[in-house]
VEXTOR-563876 format. One record per residue (C-alpha): residue number from 1; x, y, z. Coordinates in steps of 0.001 Angstrom, whole numbers. Example, Ala and Ser with C-alpha at 12.3 -4.5 7.8 and 13.67 -1.06 7.14 Angstrom:
REM VEXTOR-563876
  resi       px       py       pz
     1    12300    -4500     7800
     2    13670    -1060     7140
//
This chain:
REM VEXTOR-563876
  resi       px       py       pz
     1     -233       73       80
     2     3118     2470      498
     3     4631     1580    -2742
     4     7867      561     -981
     5     8095     3469     1492
     6     8744     2557     5212
     7     6059     4272     7358
     8     5941     3049    10909
     9     9170     2618    12948
    10    11117     1580     9767
    11    14619     2800     9852
    12    16049     3011     6231
    13    19432     1191     5847
    14    22393     3156     5199
    15    23403     3833     1916
    16    27279     4149     1122
    17    26440     5440    -2094
    18    23991     8234     -866
    19    26982     9326     1436
    20    29252     9118     -876
    21    27507    11039    -3230
    22    26762    13899     -715
    23    30348    14062      464
    24    31922    14024    -3283
    25    30142    16893    -4307
    26    32792    19245    -4393
    27    34850    16792    -6285
    28    31997    16120    -8948
    29    31533    19974    -9560
    30    35097    20353   -10093
    31    35166    17958   -12521
    32    32135    19167   -14014
    33    33982    22537   -14669
    34    36732    20349   -16576
    35    33890    18976   -18613
    36    32605    22523   -19507
    37    36063    23544   -20480
    38    36012    20787   -23060
    39    36690    16835   -22277
    40    40172    15281   -23057
    41    40290    12780   -25895
    42    40523     9918   -23585
    43    37413    10988   -21772
    44    35551    11661   -25011
    45    36292     7961   -26051
    46    35255     6875   -22757
    47    31874     8614   -23257
    48    31568     7249   -26709
    49    32083     3512   -25333
    50    29429     4210   -22726
    51    26953     5550   -24819
    52    27228     2455   -27225
    53    26797     -208   -24622
    54    23539    -1860   -24167
    55    20584     -266   -22146
    56    20197    -3151   -19980
    57    23936    -2989   -19065
    58    23604      688   -18239
    59    20303      151   -16278
    60    22044    -2401   -14086
    61    25020      160   -13433
    62    21960     2384   -12157
    63    20592      -70   -10050
    64    23894     -771    -8319
    65    24518     2754    -7933
    66    21426     3376    -6378
    67    20937      286    -4127
    68    18136    -1245    -5864
    69    17807    -5048    -6475
    70    19062    -6430    -9660
    71    16817    -7506   -12509
    72    13773    -5435   -10799
    73    12278    -2138   -12329
    74    13702      805   -11238
    75    11285     2670    -9196
    76    11569     6048    -7577
    77     9819     8932    -6032
    78    10175    12479    -7117
    79     8513    15964    -7397
    80     6240    16626   -10746
    81     7343    19981   -12151
    82     5711    21927   -15197
    83     9246    23166   -16736
    84     8773    24875   -20037
    85     7256    25119   -23169
    86     9221    23317   -25885
    87     9754    24163   -29504
    88     7076    22449   -30961
    89     4573    24224   -28365
    90     4206    21276   -25775
    91     4551    21822   -22401
    92     7750    19702   -20626
    93     6881    17818   -17699
    94     9607    16356   -15440
    95    10050    14311   -12210
    96    12594    16197   -10411
    97    14763    15888    -7253
    98    14630    11908    -7424
    99    15242     9877    -4154
   100    15032     6327    -3295
   101    11575     4960    -2304
   102    12732     3232      876
   103    15723     5077     2025
   104    14330     8738      941
   105    18379     9247     -541
   106    18671    11637    -3304
   107    19870     9917    -6599
   108    22906    11297    -8670
   109    24572     9835   -11819
   110    27362     7477   -11490
   111    30816     8291   -12496
   112    32342     7063   -15694
   113    35728     6224   -14319
   114    37103     9549   -12933
   115    35109    11788   -14854
   116    32016    13155   -13533
   117    29129    13246   -16275
   118    26421    15323   -14444
   119    26645    16771   -10989
   120    23427    17776   -10717
   121    20469    15770    -8982
   122    18831    13240   -11327
   123    15320    14181   -13007
   124    13467    12412   -15665
   125    11291    13321   -18275
   126     7365    12532   -18400
   127     6210    11548   -21962
   128     2891    12579   -23268
   129       15     9749   -22813
   130    -1629     8002   -19755
   131     1478     9652   -16882
   132      494    13275   -18170
   133    -3431    12589   -17696
   134    -3053    11653   -13798
   135    -3287    15306   -12676
   136    -3805    18633   -14230
   137    -1606    21590   -15237
   138    -2485    23913   -12429
   139    -1248    21019    -9816
   140     2004    20545   -12227
   141     2520    24360   -11927
   142     2329    24444    -8333
   143     5667    21793    -8180
   144     3896    20621    -4686
   145     2753    17199    -5977
   146     4841    14298    -5450
   147     4913    11042    -7440
   148     6521     7698    -7736
   149     7335     6014   -11089
   150     9333     3303   -12636
   151    12307     4574   -15210
   152    14034     3469   -18433
   153    16666     4901   -20580
   154    15675     7891   -22841
   155    16354     7324   -26643
   156    19859     7172   -27893
   157    19639    10568   -29704
   158    18876    12346   -26571
   159    21340    10697   -24369
   160    23797    11806   -27195
   161    22485    15253   -27140
   162    22844    15378   -23628
   163    26411    13278   -23342
   164    25239    11389   -20828
   165    24552     7464   -21083
   166    22476     7190   -18068
   167    19867     9862   -19088
   168    16099     8484   -17598
   169    12712     9066   -18831
   170     9544     7760   -16806
   171     8136     4623   -18420
   172     4794     5333   -19881
   173     1581     4454   -17619
   174     3906     3931   -14444
   175     3447     7402   -12715
   176     1519     7306    -9458
   177      616    10217    -7355
   178     1939    10435    -3709
   179     -117    11844    -1033
   180     1002    13736     2428
   181       56    11716     5551
   182    -2782    13634     7554
   183    -1016    15046    10799
   184    -3519    13540    13075
   185    -2297     9567    11746
   186      582    10464    14305
   187     3107     8264    11716
   188     6718     8597    11943
   189     9031     8231     8668
   190    12606     7703     9065
   191    14794     8594     6053
   192    17043    11203     4328
   193    14004    13788     4932
   194    11375    14070     7077
   195     8500    13530     4584
   196     5356    11575     5470
   197     4082    10693     1872
   198     2125     7811      865
   199      313     6699    -2437
   200    -3047     8289    -2917
   201    -4706     4761    -3480
   202    -3151     3588     -333
   203    -4384     6574     1565
   204    -7710     5606      269
   205    -7842     2010     1375
   206    -6526     3113     4939
   207    -9268     5902     5194
   208   -11653     3446     3825
   209   -10833      807     6603
   210   -11144     3559     9435
   211   -14673     4561     7819
   212   -15919      900     7628
   213   -14688      163    11438
   214   -16486     3261    12635
   215   -19786     2784    10962
   216   -19613    -1033    11169
   217   -22734     -723    13605
   218   -24455     1211    11204
   219   -23660    -1168     8213
   220   -25505    -4134    10248
   221   -28469    -1896    10692
   222   -28420    -1016     7068
   223   -28192    -4661     6404
   224   -31304    -5368     8342
   225   -33267    -3025     6952
   226   -32458    -4008     3295
   227   -33455    -7547     4620
   228   -36711    -6343     5273
   229   -37154    -4262     2268
   230   -36173    -7484      110
   231   -38877    -9351     2015
   232   -41328    -6614     1164
   233   -40231    -6411    -2433
   234   -40702    -9887    -2792
   235   -44497    -9861    -1655
   236   -44501    -6976    -4228
   237   -43090    -9067    -6971
   238   -45458   -11770    -5935
   239   -48488    -9285    -6345
   240   -47306    -7879    -9635
   241   -46511   -11567   -11140
   242   -50636   -12047   -10935
   243   -50899    -8969   -12827
   244   -48265    -9702   -15522
   245   -50105   -13382   -16254
   246   -53029   -11002   -16669
   247   -50946    -9068   -19474
   248   -49472   -12061   -21110
   249   -52165   -12295   -23648
   250   -52050    -8581   -24600
   251   -48352    -8523   -24950
   252   -48204   -11539   -27175
   253   -50623    -9549   -29262
   254   -48495    -6773   -29511
   255   -45541    -8790   -30135
   256   -47130   -10288   -33522
   257   -48483    -6748   -34390
   258   -44775    -5331   -33737
   259   -43440    -8202   -36140
   260   -45877    -7460   -38758
   261   -45025    -3893   -38543
   262   -41385    -4907   -38693
   263   -41949    -7106   -41651
   264   -43966    -4247   -43497
   265   -41138    -1828   -42822
   266   -38406    -4232   -43848
   267   -40450    -4410   -47114
   268   -40963     -982   -47662
   269   -36992     -498   -47178
   270   -36247    -3205   -49704
   271   -39000    -1456   -52216
   272   -37265     2138   -51294
   273   -33577      488   -51944
   274   -34531     -935   -55055
   275   -36064     2506   -56241
   276   -33218     3994   -55320
   277   -30939     1583   -57254
   278   -33370     1893   -60122
   279   -33105     5887   -59867
   280   -29012     5351   -59722
   281   -29323     3056   -62994
   282   -31502     5471   -64938
   283   -28823     8333   -64073
   284   -25989     6193   -65058
   285   -27862     5360   -68327
   286   -28568     9004   -68838
   287   -25076    10051   -67997
   288   -23726     7498   -70390
   289   -26065     8696   -73033
   290   -25323    12023   -72900
   291   -21405    11088   -72977
   292   -22234     9102   -76066
   293   -24111    12191   -77497
   294   -21420    14584   -76577
   295   -18600    12010   -78046
   296   -20621    11561   -81275
   297   -20937    15466   -81582
   298   -16963    15994   -81304
   299   -16044    12915   -83604
   300   -18711    14534   -86542
   301   -16998    17995   -85626
   302   -13653    16655   -85697
   303   -13853    14654   -88891
   304   -16025    16712   -90675
   305   -13351    18656   -92447
   306   -11037    15601   -92911
   307   -14151    13460   -94435
   308   -15151    16421   -96805
   309   -11678    16345   -98081
   310   -11421    12479   -98405
   311   -14795    12209  -100053
   312   -14416    15079  -102461
   313   -10888    14801  -103164
   314   -10452    10985  -102685
   315    -9276    10243  -106439
   316    -6792    13350  -106465
   317    -5462    12178  -103156
   318    -4653     8983  -104620
   319    -3525     9915  -107687
   320    -1400    12505  -106539
   321       96     9663  -103846
   322     -738    11840  -100893
   323    -2577     8941   -99269
   324    -3284     5118  -100036
   325    -6717     3904  -100930
   326    -6484     1669   -97648
   327    -5904     4514   -95538
   328    -9165     6310   -96828
   329   -11403     3205   -96224
   330   -10274     2661   -92800
   331   -10984     6091   -91969
   332   -14561     6429   -93649
   333   -17303     6154   -90984
   334   -19148     3648   -92922
   335   -15691     1387   -92593
   336   -15419     1780   -88798
   337   -16096    -1115   -86275
   338   -15073    -4416   -87249
   339   -17383    -7438   -86784
   340   -17367   -10466   -84821
   341   -16206   -13187   -87287
   342   -14761   -15554   -84606
   343   -15478   -19183   -84716
   344   -16275   -21340   -82128
   345   -19149   -21938   -79295
   346   -20745   -19010   -78134
   347   -20833   -18466   -74296
   348   -24625   -17740   -74145
   349   -24951   -21033   -75692
   350   -22301   -23309   -74647
   351   -22636   -22486   -70971
   352   -25992   -20456   -70709
   353   -24178   -17469   -69871
   354   -23389   -18703   -66792
   355   -19897   -17159   -65586
   356   -19355   -19477   -62844
   357   -19281   -22295   -65127
   358   -16277   -20476   -67236
   359   -13429   -21397   -64921
   360   -13531   -25466   -65654
   361   -13667   -24793   -69022
   362   -10810   -22471   -69198
   363    -8981   -24855   -66850
   364    -9225   -27657   -69345
   365    -8525   -25440   -72317
   366    -5205   -24457   -70795
   367    -4414   -28093   -69858
   368    -4474   -28776   -73575
   369    -1608   -25967   -73977
   370      746   -27655   -71355
   371     -434   -24969   -68727
   372    -1524   -26330   -65238
   373    -3429   -23644   -62961
   374    -5669   -24471   -60145
   375    -9241   -23818   -60441
   376    -9376   -21185   -57417
   377    -6805   -19532   -59265
   378    -8668   -19371   -62295
   379   -11982   -18055   -60561
   380    -9648   -15465   -58853
   381    -8577   -14466   -62144
   382   -12169   -14171   -63828
   383   -13310   -12394   -60865
   384   -10565    -9798   -61349
   385   -11471    -9417   -64672
   386   -15067    -8560   -64336
   387   -14029    -5640   -61691
   388   -12307    -4018   -64740
   389    -9615    -2885   -62468
   390    -6257    -2990   -63305
   391    -4494    -6464   -62331
   392     -943    -6878   -61291
   393      336   -10192   -61769
   394     3311   -10718   -59253
   395     5470   -13723   -59173
   396     9205   -15228   -60177
   397    10075   -15614   -63553
   398     8548   -18537   -65207
   399     5740   -18749   -62942
   400     3298   -18404   -65545
   401     2104   -14632   -65129
   402     2025   -13651   -68689
   403     1253   -17269   -70001
   404    -2348   -16954   -68162
   405    -3029   -13769   -69588
   406    -2140   -14984   -73288
   407    -3672   -18447   -72948
   408    -6850   -17231   -71426
   409    -7413   -14796   -73982
   410    -7202   -17397   -76869
   411    -9672   -19741   -74879
   412   -12404   -16980   -74717
   413   -11527   -15720   -78449
   414    -9991   -12711   -77413
   415    -6638   -11090   -78631
   416    -3470   -10726   -76153
   417     -893    -7748   -76760
   418     2170    -8216   -74761
   419     4093    -4977   -74280
   420     7626    -4779   -72786
   421     8566    -2300   -70443
   422    11848     -819   -70696
   423    13858      521   -67806
   424    14626     3909   -69463
   425    10738     4872   -69425
   426    10372     8081   -67698
   427     7184     9234   -68689
   428     3575     8890   -70332
   429     4925     9485   -73536
   430     6954     6115   -73311
   431     3371     4401   -72897
   432     1048     6493   -75571
   433     3648     8151   -77783
   434     4020    11573   -78615
   435     3523    14348   -81420
   436     6925    15289   -83517
   437     6454    18839   -84392
   438     9350    18351   -86820
   439     8175    15532   -88783
   440     4419    16787   -88182
   441     3366    13201   -87110
   442     2511    11058   -84111
   443     4908     8601   -83292
   444     2567     5893   -81867
   445     3623     2996   -79306
   446     2425     -914   -79413
   447      485      -33   -76389
   448    -1535     2818   -78285
   449    -1434      310   -81334
   450    -3091    -2229   -79509
   451    -5723      291   -78067
   452    -6477     1367   -81827
   453    -6928    -2191   -82888
   454    -9514    -3098   -79758
   455   -11541      -49   -80779
   456   -11861    -1505   -84524
   457   -13076    -4749   -83118
   458   -15310    -3720   -80044
   459   -16879    -7196   -79938
   460   -13988    -9142   -79140
   461   -12020    -9081   -75864
   462    -8431    -7600   -75751
   463    -5994    -8202   -72991
   464    -2667    -5697   -72926
   465        1    -6862   -70665
   466     2860    -4764   -69540
   467     5454    -7247   -69304
   468     8238    -6735   -66658
   469     5786    -3675   -65539
   470     8198    -2604   -62774
   471    11731    -2437   -64822
   472    10884     1468   -64690
   473     8928     3538   -62195
   474     5415     2478   -62524
   475     4321     5860   -60999
   476     6283     8060   -63538
   477     5233     6243   -66955
   478     1557     5142   -65864
   479      843     7983   -63497
   480    -1606     9637   -66171
   481    -3133     6315   -67331
   482    -3868     5519   -63234
   483    -5800     8619   -63167
   484    -7785     8027   -66121
   485    -8718     4530   -64936
   486   -10158     6119   -61859
   487   -13139     7402   -64089
   488   -15627     4368   -63628
   489   -19138     5990   -64638
   490   -18061     6495   -67964
   491   -15279     5456   -70345
   492   -11914     7818   -69903
   493   -10825     9816   -72746
   494    -7215     9646   -73700
   495    -6077    13195   -74978
   496    -3075    12612   -77700
   497    -2382    15728   -78759
   498    -4238    19346   -79816
   499    -6893    19311   -82436
   500    -5104    22494   -83839
   501    -2526    20288   -85854
   502    -5647    18068   -87288
   503    -6880    21592   -88796
   504    -3733    22838   -90017
   505    -3312    19350   -91878
   506    -6942    19891   -93374
   507    -6371    23321   -94451
   508    -2719    22702   -96115
   509    -3924    19869   -97978
   510    -6902    21746   -99464
   511    -4494    24548  -100370
   512    -2269    22047  -102184
   513    -5105    20505  -104163
   514    -6383    23856  -105317
   515    -3010    24896  -106425
   516    -2000    21731  -108293
   517    -5470    21858  -109942
   518    -4957    25134  -111150
   519    -1462    24187  -112436
   520    -3096    21332  -114268
   521    -5741    23643  -115789
   522    -3264    25971  -116985
   523    -1375    23392  -118320
   524    -4053    21494  -120125
   525    -3668    18123  -118072
   526    -6436    16261  -117034
   527    -8281    15373  -113750
   528    -6688    12031  -114045
   529    -3156    13398  -114277
   530     -422    11782  -111192
   531     2054    13890  -109712
   532     4750    12074  -111805
   533     2622    13779  -114944
   534     2701    17089  -113464
   535     6289    17474  -112591
   536     7059    16022  -116110
   537     5347    18709  -117793
   538     7340    21774  -117522
   539     4667    24242  -117512
   540     2697    22495  -114746
   541     5846    22279  -112680
   542     6404    25717  -113128
   543     2870    26860  -112147
   544     3042    25020  -108875
   545     6132    26574  -108176
   546     4733    29997  -108988
   547     1315    29190  -107274
   548     2995    27925  -104009
   549     5595    30182  -103527
   550     8280    27648  -103737
   551    11914    28942  -104905
   552    13219    27508  -108178
   553    15499    25417  -106046
   554    12871    24147  -103682
   555    11602    20553  -104314
   556     7895    19680  -104832
   557     8996    15923  -103806
   558     9779    17467  -100526
   559     6668    19535   -99878
   560     4800    16613  -101228
   561     6273    14100   -98533
   562     5583    16388   -95451
   563     2260    16731   -96827
   564     1718    12783   -97135
   565     3184    12123   -93690
   566     1037    14621   -91819
   567    -2105    13480   -93589
   568    -1170     9727   -92803
   569     -600    10624   -89202
   570    -3779    12605   -88748
   571    -5944     9605   -90361
   572    -4114     6859   -88406
   573    -3812     8666   -85018
   574    -6578    10718   -83712
   575    -6284    13765   -81649
   576    -8021    11822   -78486
   577    -8888     8156   -77963
   578   -11363     6843   -75697
   579   -10466     3681   -73658
   580   -12349      987   -75744
   581   -14942     -651   -73589
   582   -13167    -4103   -74621
   583    -9903    -3666   -73070
   584    -8354    -5142   -70025
   585    -4902    -3934   -68757
   586    -2622    -6393   -66866
   587      699    -5669   -65375
   588     3455    -8431   -64558
   589     5884    -7774   -61911
   590     8931    -9602   -60693
   591    10369    -8062   -57169
   592    14294    -8354   -57375
   593    17351    -6095   -57119
   594    16932    -5189   -60953
   595    13276    -3691   -60703
   596    11323     -945   -58633
   597     9029    -1570   -55510
   598     5386     -518   -56420
   599     4801     2815   -54641
   600     1545     3232   -52351
   601     -411     5140   -54874
   602      -60     2033   -57379
   603     -907     -508   -54659
   604    -3750     1679   -53848
   605    -5552     1400   -57120
   606    -4473    -2287   -58323
   607    -5359    -5755   -57380
   608    -2305    -7721   -56711
   609    -2478   -11398   -57733
   610      746   -13459   -56759
   611     1522   -16412   -58128
   612     3590   -18886   -56214
   613     6507   -21165   -57772
   614     4945   -23673   -59842
   615     7497   -26268   -58957
   616     6060   -26418   -55303
   617     2425   -27037   -56827
   618      371   -29838   -55980
   619      149   -31280   -59859
   620    -1983   -34484   -58802
   621    -4594   -32223   -57141
   622    -4699   -30290   -60409
   623    -5088   -32864   -62510
   624    -7473   -34407   -60485
   625    -9520   -31286   -60728
   626    -9039   -31023   -64805
   627   -10589   -34701   -64794
   628   -13341   -33868   -62981
   629   -14159   -31017   -65114
   630   -13312   -32823   -68351
   631   -16216   -35284   -67484
   632   -18642   -32746   -67546
   633   -17523   -31006   -70712
   634   -17920   -32429   -74172
   635   -14796   -33980   -75638
   636   -14742   -31778   -78751
   637   -15491   -28577   -77115
   638   -14077   -25569   -78886
   639   -13098   -22323   -77650
   640   -15962   -20467   -75657
   641   -16476   -17148   -77505
   642   -17257   -14320   -75048
   643   -18142   -10712   -75545
   644   -16763    -7934   -73467
   645   -19917    -7139   -71697
   646   -20293   -10794   -70709
   647   -17254   -10639   -68913
   648   -18364    -7242   -67060
   649   -19144    -3977   -67454
   650   -17070     -912   -66451
   651   -19136      948   -63730
   652   -18790     2843   -60875
   653   -17811     1482   -57348
   654   -20710      142   -54920
   655   -21455     2735   -52363
   656   -19759     2416   -49193
   657   -22485      390   -47064
   658   -21590      297   -43554
   659   -24521    -2142   -42664
   660   -22730    -5010   -44742
   661   -21139    -7328   -42291
   662   -17977    -7836   -44472
   663   -17795    -4094   -44821
   664   -17777    -3730   -40983
   665   -15265    -6316   -40559
   666   -12934    -4782   -42814
   667   -13272    -1275   -41386
   668   -12432    -2758   -38132
   669    -9554    -4184   -39247
   670    -8358     -987   -40643
   671    -9227      664   -37427
   672    -7649    -1950   -34822
   673    -4664    -3225   -36981
   674    -4045    -1790   -40349
   675    -3828     1787   -38998
   676    -1328     1286   -36256
   677      781     -744   -38704
   678     1149     2334   -40917
   679     -993      383   -43616
   680    -3398     2821   -45548
   681    -6723     1262   -46309
   682    -9390     3814   -46877
   683   -12811     4277   -48334
   684   -11815     3683   -51986
   685   -10218      534   -51126
   686   -13303     -847   -49206
   687   -15529       57   -52155
   688   -12899    -1729   -54421
   689   -13443    -4475   -52274
   690   -17100    -4503   -52253
   691   -16847    -4448   -56202
   692   -14361    -7261   -56138
   693   -16670    -9556   -53527
   694   -19558    -9122   -55963
   695   -17532   -10233   -59050
   696   -16004   -12958   -57029
   697   -19648   -14447   -56197
   698   -20498   -14422   -60012
   699   -17281   -16209   -60899
   700   -18174   -19102   -58144
   701   -16139   -18075   -55246
   702   -17656   -18290   -51683
   703   -17998   -15498   -49639
   704   -15169   -16069   -47259
   705   -13031   -16919   -50035
   706   -13878   -13439   -51589
   707   -13154   -11824   -48159
   708    -9821   -13800   -48357
   709    -9208   -12620   -51702
   710    -9439    -8831   -50543
   711    -6760    -9314   -47957
   712    -4339   -10874   -50328
   713    -5018    -8562   -53343
   714    -5468    -5218   -51500
   715    -3844    -5306   -48072
   716    -1095    -8051   -47685
   717     1051    -6507   -50797
   718     1152    -2667   -48738
   719     2805    -4369   -45639
   720     6476    -3205   -45128
   721     7562    -1759   -41970
   722     9774    -2599   -38920
   723     7924    -4997   -36807
   724    10100    -4168   -33804
   725     9024     -346   -33940
   726     6232      604   -31690
   727     3229     1657   -33039
   728     1368     4947   -31743
   729     -164     2820   -28857
   730     3400     1930   -27729
   731     3046    -1971   -28820
   732     5455    -3248   -31067
   733     3957    -3809   -34502
   734     4986    -7461   -34653
   735     2670    -8123   -31930
   736     -203    -6110   -33722
   737      515    -8437   -36780
   738      373   -11578   -34979
   739    -3102   -10515   -33544
   740    -4341    -9455   -36891
   741    -3224   -13052   -38277
   742    -5194   -14343   -35373
   743    -8620   -12284   -36050
   744    -8337   -13677   -39504
   745    -7996   -17543   -38344
   746   -10815   -16887   -36065
   747   -13082   -15297   -38984
   748   -11918   -18118   -41827
   749   -11839   -21363   -39376
   750   -14380   -23550   -40569
   751   -15242   -21914   -43744
   752   -14228   -22941   -47489
   753   -11169   -20873   -47060
   754    -7838   -22757   -47985
   755    -5552   -22014   -44917
   756    -2776   -23384   -46495
   757    -2755   -21309   -49566
   758    -4773   -18118   -48359
   759    -4010   -14930   -46475
   760    -3130   -16951   -43317
   761     -300   -18979   -44968
   762     1070   -15672   -46563
   763      859   -13788   -43257
   764     2604   -16856   -41237
   765     5360   -16772   -44158
   766     5703   -12879   -43720
   767     6190   -13309   -39899
   768     8628   -16250   -40049
   769    10939   -14579   -42458
   770    10979   -11293   -40531
   771    12606   -12944   -37625
   772    15764   -13785   -39902
   773    15305   -10075   -41417
   774    16450    -8159   -38179
   775    12247    -7983   -37486
   776    11563    -6029   -40791
   777     8221    -7239   -42319
   778     8220    -7117   -46277
   779     5144    -9001   -48043
   780     7463    -9223   -51105
   781    10447   -10658   -49348
   782    11360   -14185   -50658
//
């Protein structure tokens, strides 16, 4: 009750060190003066050596110097003081005039050899947190409040700054206030100071004991009174029970009526929800319709002059060699939009449009190509396709990332384009190309060509895979595209270059056609005359030079070549391109010393599907799955042709629904575990997770499997931190991670989640590898 202080007749043991510290004050002050003048190199070396020692060794020295038990917490008594306001605007609180809790001897720092580190009495700073909250600022400012606390070493930076290896601070949560003993208690305390202090809790217990002794008789009378009251209450309860029985019938009727009203309210709520969803879908449809009308108007405006030029001057443009007939046919409206001429079984007929039946078919088709994937992985892959989000496939080289994209596209009658990423990519022009003003043409890239090819065949799925995506920094060259992909309500529009260049081309082409027509007329050449005929005719050639303002030495051919390049570029590369609805974008990454880590901005916007080492797979189990799937399918089943809209339609993420059980679970994980670990998992990620879980259900995954997929795709890839570093609550982050693992294990226990390959196994791997990596937790560590 006294926190170690002797109160009644206790004579504290003599302290040789305390007396030595008092008698040696002059020597210490002298040494301190030497220190102020600067330490010798030998003393500096001794100080540096002491600062480099282990904290526990320094604490043992303090215990020995202060006559405290070895291996026990260092507990001291001191006066609380509100000292000064720090540079950051926060008050600094110290525990000053530290004393031994039993002997009352004042505490001083040990000597470092013959060197006095600090001759002043020891004090300890009180950190923000629970220790600051046990009293108010007014009491602190008075300086009259004594307290008892446990000490620990300050941070190494603080000890270095103060040039003292033994600087201490109060351990958070251990500070307890002390109270002066009342004079009427007649208690004597023996020690270095005649101070009568006791812990506030002990004083309260003693006073309670006194009050209980004095008023014991009153309590007995109160007890008897309570018994009498209880007897009366029992009689009253008997009477009320009779009345309650009489009302039972009416209560039952009221409950039935309330249940009926509740069902009615639920039905009305469901009707209201359906009405709201209907209104939302109607608004979405109207926005899409307005967007289509706007795009149509812009396209008509953008192509009007070019189409007029091509329609009216088609033959002359071809005859003059300014454009090829195939280029004109490709750009004319009546020739845009390819037909779905694929051969194979239609998805709506072969599988009745059931998306959950696609995974076994895909597994059998890939096995014929020598590729073995588990059915759960393929269902996960199809669910990610349905979300229309950017998917990052992670794994070692040869683990089947790019092969899966290629083979899956072929199996559903789609097209796959693999775009290798180069290490020198630094901006969006490396991905989408750029306009070259010198050549007056657009320099297209394979990625842009693939987008254009997809727009010409809107009924065919197109997969574009950025191979070795992280050879360059993704957030540099892919940043603009990441921002575009956030537009979910409508298809994003990619601006390639300004429309001014297009107008310049139309005007220049029109002027050249007018000039050559005038030159032909004056030279007597017909409308079918080619460029060769005009250049071969001296008069026509001279007229073109004169009318065009070309000097005698300037070549018409060079001018013609420049016009041809600019016109061809305008026809092949429009000023802007709307992301085709039939395009899926993937990224394949391999984490090693030659690649870059994915930034939080990228991880927050993608789904990460990690591939294991195929040599560690259970091939027998995969082949058993394939055999079982083959028994339910026709032996000669061709490729299942699926339209882009049958895979999934790009739409906005579901609205945040805190009433949903899985949403509440993810929100609780974010608040209790992820935020203390420094892992961001906000509103957008939860809405993305809702979209994925809906897609996973359509792909044939169970509810808990979908939730496990969210953990693996959206949370675990963000984990990279020092497990030994304390979180804001002071707990080690590794302990929080272990608790997160336990929470997930409890959630998934007894469900259809594979504990050997799911998020639990990934967490076990991360915790195990961190032990051999200086406590550093990293999802990408192998």
